[in-house]
PADO-712776 format. One record per residue (C-alpha): x, z, y. Coordinates in steps of 0.5 Angstrom, whole numbers. Example, Ala and Ser with C-alpha at 12.3 -4.5 7.8 and 13.67 -1.06 7.14 Angstrom:
BEGIN
<atom u="25" w="16" v="-9"/>
<atom u="27" w="14" v="-2"/>
END
This chain:
BEGIN
<atom u="202" w="204" v="195"/>
<atom u="204" w="208" v="201"/>
<atom u="197" w="211" v="201"/>
<atom u="197" w="212" v="194"/>
<atom u="203" w="216" v="194"/>
<atom u="200" w="221" v="200"/>
<atom u="194" w="222" v="196"/>
<atom u="196" w="223" v="189"/>
<atom u="202" w="225" v="186"/>
<atom u="199" w="225" v="179"/>
<atom u="197" w="218" v="179"/>
<atom u="202" w="214" v="184"/>
<atom u="208" w="215" v="179"/>
<atom u="204" w="211" v="173"/>
<atom u="201" w="206" v="177"/>
<atom u="208" w="204" v="180"/>
<atom u="210" w="203" v="173"/>
<atom u="204" w="198" v="172"/>
<atom u="206" w="190" v="172"/>
<atom u="203" w="186" v="177"/>
<atom u="196" w="184" v="177"/>
<atom u="194" w="191" v="173"/>
<atom u="198" w="195" v="178"/>
<atom u="193" w="192" v="184"/>
<atom u="187" w="193" v="180"/>
<atom u="188" w="200" v="178"/>
<atom u="191" w="202" v="185"/>
<atom u="185" w="199" v="188"/>
<atom u="180" w="203" v="183"/>
<atom u="184" w="209" v="184"/>
<atom u="184" w="209" v="192"/>
<atom u="176" w="206" v="192"/>
<atom u="174" w="213" v="188"/>
<atom u="179" w="217" v="192"/>
<atom u="176" w="214" v="198"/>
<atom u="169" w="217" v="196"/>
<atom u="171" w="223" v="193"/>
<atom u="174" w="225" v="200"/>
<atom u="167" w="224" v="203"/>
<atom u="164" w="229" v="197"/>
<atom u="169" w="234" v="198"/>
<atom u="169" w="234" v="206"/>
<atom u="169" w="241" v="209"/>
<atom u="166" w="238" v="216"/>
<atom u="160" w="233" v="214"/>
<atom u="153" w="236" v="213"/>
<atom u="150" w="235" v="206"/>
<atom u="145" w="230" v="209"/>
<atom u="151" w="226" v="212"/>
<atom u="155" w="226" v="205"/>
<atom u="149" w="223" v="202"/>
<atom u="147" w="218" v="207"/>
<atom u="155" w="215" v="207"/>
<atom u="155" w="215" v="199"/>
<atom u="149" w="212" v="198"/>
<atom u="151" w="207" v="203"/>
<atom u="157" w="205" v="200"/>
<atom u="153" w="205" v="193"/>
<atom u="149" w="199" v="196"/>
<atom u="155" w="195" v="199"/>
<atom u="158" w="196" v="192"/>
<atom u="153" w="195" v="187"/>
<atom u="152" w="187" v="187"/>
<atom u="158" w="186" v="182"/>
<atom u="158" w="178" v="184"/>
<atom u="158" w="179" v="192"/>
<atom u="165" w="180" v="194"/>
<atom u="162" w="179" v="201"/>
<atom u="158" w="185" v="201"/>
<atom u="164" w="190" v="201"/>
<atom u="167" w="189" v="208"/>
<atom u="160" w="192" v="210"/>
<atom u="163" w="199" v="207"/>
<atom u="167" w="199" v="214"/>
<atom u="160" w="198" v="218"/>
<atom u="157" w="204" v="214"/>
<atom u="163" w="209" v="215"/>
<atom u="166" w="207" v="222"/>
<atom u="161" w="211" v="226"/>
<atom u="165" w="217" v="223"/>
<atom u="172" w="215" v="223"/>
<atom u="174" w="221" v="228"/>
<atom u="172" w="226" v="222"/>
<atom u="174" w="221" v="216"/>
<atom u="181" w="221" v="213"/>
<atom u="184" w="214" v="213"/>
<atom u="184" w="213" v="205"/>
<atom u="176" w="213" v="206"/>
<atom u="176" w="209" v="213"/>
<atom u="180" w="204" v="209"/>
<atom u="175" w="203" v="203"/>
<atom u="174" w="196" v="204"/>
<atom u="182" w="194" v="204"/>
<atom u="182" w="198" v="197"/>
<atom u="177" w="194" v="195"/>
<atom u="180" w="187" v="197"/>
<atom u="186" w="189" v="194"/>
<atom u="183" w="188" v="187"/>
<atom u="184" w="182" v="183"/>
<atom u="178" w="177" v="183"/>
<atom u="177" w="177" v="176"/>
<atom u="177" w="185" v="175"/>
<atom u="173" w="186" v="182"/>
<atom u="167" w="187" v="178"/>
<atom u="169" w="192" v="174"/>
<atom u="172" w="196" v="180"/>
<atom u="166" w="195" v="184"/>
<atom u="161" w="197" v="179"/>
<atom u="164" w="204" v="178"/>
<atom u="165" w="205" v="185"/>
<atom u="158" w="204" v="186"/>
<atom u="156" w="208" v="180"/>
<atom u="160" w="214" v="182"/>
<atom u="158" w="214" v="189"/>
<atom u="151" w="214" v="187"/>
<atom u="152" w="220" v="182"/>
<atom u="156" w="224" v="187"/>
<atom u="150" w="223" v="192"/>
<atom u="146" w="226" v="187"/>
<atom u="151" w="232" v="186"/>
<atom u="151" w="233" v="193"/>
<atom u="143" w="233" v="194"/>
<atom u="143" w="238" v="188"/>
<atom u="148" w="243" v="191"/>
<atom u="153" w="242" v="185"/>
<atom u="148" w="246" v="181"/>
<atom u="152" w="248" v="174"/>
<atom u="149" w="253" v="170"/>
<atom u="151" w="250" v="163"/>
<atom u="156" w="247" v="159"/>
<atom u="152" w="241" v="159"/>
<atom u="151" w="241" v="167"/>
<atom u="159" w="241" v="167"/>
<atom u="159" w="235" v="162"/>
<atom u="155" w="231" v="167"/>
<atom u="159" w="233" v="173"/>
<atom u="166" w="232" v="170"/>
<atom u="163" w="225" v="167"/>
<atom u="160" w="223" v="174"/>
<atom u="167" w="224" v="178"/>
<atom u="172" w="223" v="172"/>
<atom u="169" w="221" v="165"/>
<atom u="167" w="214" v="168"/>
<atom u="174" w="213" v="171"/>
<atom u="176" w="213" v="164"/>
<atom u="171" w="208" v="162"/>
<atom u="173" w="204" v="168"/>
<atom u="181" w="204" v="166"/>
<atom u="179" w="202" v="159"/>
<atom u="175" w="196" v="161"/>
<atom u="181" w="194" v="166"/>
<atom u="186" w="195" v="159"/>
<atom u="181" w="190" v="156"/>
<atom u="181" w="185" v="162"/>
<atom u="188" w="185" v="163"/>
<atom u="191" w="184" v="156"/>
<atom u="185" w="185" v="151"/>
<atom u="187" w="192" v="149"/>
<atom u="182" w="196" v="145"/>
<atom u="180" w="203" v="146"/>
<atom u="175" w="208" v="145"/>
<atom u="170" w="209" v="150"/>
<atom u="168" w="216" v="148"/>
<atom u="175" w="218" v="148"/>
<atom u="176" w="215" v="154"/>
<atom u="171" w="219" v="158"/>
<atom u="174" w="226" v="155"/>
<atom u="181" w="223" v="158"/>
<atom u="178" w="223" v="165"/>
<atom u="174" w="229" v="164"/>
<atom u="180" w="233" v="161"/>
<atom u="184" w="231" v="167"/>
<atom u="178" w="233" v="172"/>
<atom u="178" w="240" v="168"/>
<atom u="185" w="241" v="170"/>
<atom u="183" w="241" v="177"/>
<atom u="177" w="245" v="176"/>
<atom u="182" w="251" v="173"/>
<atom u="187" w="250" v="179"/>
<atom u="182" w="249" v="185"/>
<atom u="178" w="255" v="183"/>
<atom u="179" w="260" v="189"/>
<atom u="179" w="254" v="194"/>
<atom u="172" w="251" v="191"/>
<atom u="169" w="258" v="191"/>
<atom u="171" w="259" v="198"/>
<atom u="167" w="253" v="200"/>
<atom u="161" w="255" v="196"/>
<atom u="162" w="251" v="190"/>
<atom u="162" w="254" v="183"/>
<atom u="164" w="249" v="177"/>
<atom u="164" w="254" v="172"/>
<atom u="158" w="255" v="168"/>
<atom u="154" w="261" v="168"/>
<atom u="158" w="267" v="164"/>
<atom u="164" w="263" v="164"/>
<atom u="171" w="266" v="166"/>
<atom u="178" w="263" v="166"/>
<atom u="178" w="263" v="158"/>
<atom u="172" w="259" v="157"/>
<atom u="174" w="254" v="162"/>
<atom u="181" w="253" v="159"/>
<atom u="178" w="252" v="152"/>
<atom u="173" w="247" v="155"/>
<atom u="180" w="244" v="158"/>
<atom u="184" w="244" v="152"/>
<atom u="178" w="241" v="148"/>
<atom u="178" w="235" v="152"/>
<atom u="185" w="234" v="153"/>
<atom u="186" w="234" v="145"/>
<atom u="181" w="228" v="145"/>
<atom u="185" w="225" v="150"/>
<atom u="191" w="226" v="146"/>
<atom u="187" w="222" v="141"/>
<atom u="185" w="217" v="146"/>
<atom u="192" w="215" v="148"/>
<atom u="195" w="215" v="140"/>
<atom u="190" w="210" v="139"/>
<atom u="192" w="205" v="144"/>
<atom u="197" w="199" v="142"/>
<atom u="204" w="199" v="145"/>
<atom u="204" w="196" v="152"/>
<atom u="202" w="198" v="160"/>
<atom u="196" w="202" v="158"/>
<atom u="199" w="207" v="153"/>
<atom u="205" w="207" v="158"/>
<atom u="200" w="209" v="164"/>
<atom u="196" w="214" v="160"/>
<atom u="202" w="218" v="157"/>
<atom u="204" w="221" v="164"/>
<atom u="198" w="224" v="167"/>
<atom u="196" w="227" v="160"/>
<atom u="203" w="230" v="159"/>
<atom u="202" w="233" v="167"/>
<atom u="195" w="235" v="165"/>
<atom u="198" w="239" v="159"/>
<atom u="204" w="242" v="163"/>
<atom u="199" w="244" v="168"/>
<atom u="194" w="248" v="164"/>
<atom u="200" w="251" v="160"/>
<atom u="203" w="253" v="167"/>
<atom u="196" w="256" v="170"/>
<atom u="195" w="260" v="163"/>
<atom u="202" w="263" v="164"/>
<atom u="200" w="265" v="172"/>
<atom u="203" w="259" v="175"/>
<atom u="199" w="254" v="179"/>
<atom u="202" w="248" v="181"/>
<atom u="208" w="244" v="178"/>
<atom u="214" w="243" v="182"/>
<atom u="217" w="236" v="183"/>
<atom u="223" w="237" v="179"/>
<atom u="218" w="239" v="173"/>
<atom u="214" w="233" v="174"/>
<atom u="220" w="228" v="174"/>
<atom u="222" w="232" v="168"/>
<atom u="216" w="231" v="164"/>
<atom u="215" w="223" v="167"/>
<atom u="222" w="222" v="164"/>
<atom u="221" w="225" v="158"/>
<atom u="214" w="221" v="156"/>
<atom u="217" w="214" v="159"/>
<atom u="224" w="215" v="156"/>
END
């Protein structure tokens, strides 16, 4: 939970509210995916090395039934421990945190995301059309929505719409793309399709968040609903803030939103 708090203000709060068992599963999933995300976004690693590392992680996680393969992740990463962040170097620990019966879900999606990320690095994050953007946001976030839906089902049988689950993840990622526009351009990455400006990206973001609203509205009362309401409310508030010329919610604003949706 300490690492979670250091790496995600958005997800630390809803994960901390989850019941034991589900909390470990979702925390494991988030930290595994944050670990590989740090490789994809790393400023110092060459693209060739990013691809090598991400594909190496894919190989260690791809067998759903082989929990013994996961420690191999440390062997893949250890030569680069001086440049990789702690959250990445501890990937095997985050994987081991997951309850055994949920591990096949988390490992399968960690492998899938690693492979997708390696492909995006290899192709230079080339996004020219809305279809390209949809593919990218699925690779790094839409499949997280799918994974969460599988974890809700695993934990207490909560049913959810997988198509809407993709929009839930995609909408949250689109908010990040809006917020990090200048930073992305500085590192030579442009996630906006050709001809798109702020208006078009904002419309894309709001459209996906609207579907995410429907995803959450369909969830039965329980931990899944309690969890999803928080990042979704923060995403809506962030888009509104960016539209008004701001960039990042204050800590007080975050706490007020959390209290409102959980009260």
